[in-house]
N, C-alpha and C positions, 0 to 999 in steps of 0.2 A: 504493499497497498506507499501509497503518496501523500506529502501532501503541500498544497499547490506554496506557489512563493509570489504573488510581486511587486518584481524595488526599479523602480525608474530612477531616473537617472536626466540628468538635463544639460546638454550640449549644448545648445545658445538660447534666447528671444527667442523662437522661430521653432526650432527641435527638443526634440526631445526621445526618448530608449527607456522599451516595455521591457525588460528580462521577464523570460518565463522560466520558473524555480521550482525542483522535485528537492522535497527534499524527504530523504526514504525511510516513512515513521519504524522502522527498526533497527537498521546501522545509527544512523542520525547525519549521514553523508546530503550530500545537496551536488546539484544538475542544477544547466541553467539548458533549457529545453528552447528557446527559443526566446530570440528578441523582437519580438517586433521599432521599425521607427517612423516617428507620426514626425508630421511637418505641420504646421497652420500655413492655410484651417485643414479641421480635423473632419471628415466626411466622417458619420454614424454607414456606409459603405464601406468605406476602411478595420472602421472600427470592427462587424459586423465579419469579413472573411480576415484577418487575421482569427480567431473566435474561432472559427471553423479548423484556417492551417493546422494549432495546437490541437483543440480532441481528435481531428484525424490523427497529424504524427501521434498522439500520442496512441492511440487505439490498433494503428497500424504494426509504429515496435515499442517495444520493449523500454522504456526511460533507457535500466541495465543495463539494455545491453548494447545501446544506440549515443550517449552519451556518458562520461570522465567526472569522476562521484571525486567527493573536495569535502573537506571536514569543517567551513564553512564556505557562508551561500556568496563571500566576500573573496577569497579564494577561487572558489567556479565563473562567478564574473569577471575575473581577470582574464581567467586562463581564456575561456569564452574567445575573450574580448582580443586577446592576443591569439588568440587564430582563425581569425577574423579578418584581422589586422594584415595578419602574412597572409594570409590566402590575399588579399588587392594586391599587398608592390606586391607575390608572381603575378599572375596577371596584368599590372600594371607595366611589369620587367617582359612579360613574354609580347603582351602589344607594343613595346618600344621595338621592339626584334620585329616584326615583324614591315 
């Protein structure tokens, strides 16, 4: 079983990121299931779509198999941000080589 945690981070005056995290109730370890990025103006459709994607991913893939787990939610978010920022850097480098 999992406890869902919503963690918000402001990027600037017009953008924010919503980390959708889980705590494994048995082990008390944390993971980031997904991160949703919002920009003003926020639409109702964007919120609904993020919710739908979150539920579908949870049902399709067991979080224990999909994610890396950490002792704190802060560590889980930091690892998620590093993983995806390095992924973005790699994509940018590949684009430059074209």
